[in-house]
N, C-alpha and C positions, 0 to 999 in steps of 0.2 A: 386362462387365455394365453399367458406367456408360454406355458408348456405346449399348447397347440401350435402357436406361431413358431416356436423353436423347432418343433417336429416338421412343420411344412418347410421351413427354411433349410433344414438338414436334407430333406428330400430333393429340393431344388438344387442345392449345392452339389449333392452326390451325383446328379445327372448332368452337371455342367451348365445348368440354366443360370439366368441372370435374375436375381431377386430384385424386383422393381420397387415394390412398396407393400404396405399393409393398408387395406381399406376396410376399416372396422374389423370384422373378424375374418376377412378374406385376405389371401396372399396373392399378389399379382406377380407373375414371373413370365419371362420369355426366353426363347432359345435361339441360337444362331447369331446373336449380337452381344457384345461388341465384336466377338470373334466368330467367324463362320464355323459351323460344325457339320459333320457328315450327314446326320439324320435327325434334325431338330424335332420333327413331328413325332418320331418314335420316342425320343427322350422325353418330350412333354407328356405323351400318353403314359409312358412307364411311370413318370413322376406322379401323374394323377392317380394311378392305381396304388402307388406306394403311399400317397397321402390318405387315401381311403382306408387302406390296411392300418396305417399308423393311427388314424383317428379312431378306428374300432378298438385297437389295443388301449389307447389313451382313455376312451370312453369306459372300458371295463375297469380301469384303474380308478377313474373319477367316481364311478358308481360305487365302488367299494369304499373309497375314502370319504366322499361327501354326499353320496346318494343322488348324484346328477349324472346324466348321460350326455354324450356329445354326438350330434348328427351332422355329418359333413357331406355336401355334394360338391362336385368339381366340374368345371367346364373347360373344354379345350377347342380352340378354333385355329385355323391355319390360313394365312394370307398375308398380303402386304401391310406394312405399318411404317409410320415415320418414327425412327429411332434416333435418339441423340440427346444432347444437353439442351434442355428447354426450361424457360423460366424468365426471370428478370435479373437485373444486376445484383439485387439483394438475395435472391434465392434461385438456385439453378439445380435441376435434377436430371439425371440420365434416365430416360423413360421411353416408353413406346405409346403412340397415340394413333387413333384412326378407327375405321369401322371394324377391322379385325379384332382389335382390343375390346371394343364395345360389344361385339358379338360374343366373344368368350365370356365377358361379364354377364351377359344375358343368359347364356347357357348355364353358368354357375348359379345364378340366382334362381333358376327354375329346377335345378337338379335336386331331387330328394336325397336324404341321408344315405350314405354308402353307395352312391351312384355317380358315375362319370358320364356326363353328356358331352357328345362330340358332334361336330358338323359333318356333312357329307364330304367336305374338302379334306378333313382329317381322315375319315374312313377311306377315301380314295388313296390318299398318300400312304396309309398303312397297308392297304391291299389285303392279301391273304395272311398277313402277320397278325391280324386282329380278329377277334370274335366280337361281332357287333349285333345289335338288334335295332332295327329301324322303328322309330315311333311315328314315321310318316309325318303327317300334319297335325298330330294330336297335341303337340306342344307349340303354342304360338309365342314367338319372341317379340317383345316390344321393338318396334322400328323395323321389323322384317316383314316382307311381303308374304302372302300366302304361298305355300309351296316350299318354304325353307325347311329342309329335312333335318330333324334331330334324331340322333342315334344314341344308344347306350353302348359304352365300351365295356364288354363283358370279360375280356382277357386279352393277353398278348402272347405270342410265341416269342421265345428268347431270340434276340437279334444276334 
């Protein structure tokens, strides 16, 4: 687990993202805060693909060493969030909260191994820089109304 979390952390750091926290075996990160960046959606999408590639390499290593494989799916969504120091006097964390964060988590929890699920908002922000496949309404996300489009991110053109 530590090897996997170290790999995801390195991918986030390399792209200028903010590592928020680990939630079980998931890595939560965001881009564009605390410092603004030129293209946070592209950076997040590239990181997602890097994590999938890194997990495939780690999976091969683990299969060789202990006979176990690693299957990782990633979710990326784009939109407004409340970002800042939140908590109590005893414990404060710099984090992001809101529907955008929840939607990204729902995308991640539904994504099969070696797959990046993105929202239409991400696909639109990436435009022709991304190869995507629409899954239409085939994937229903908890808390989302019918018609929420999920897409797979199949690749990116270098920015």
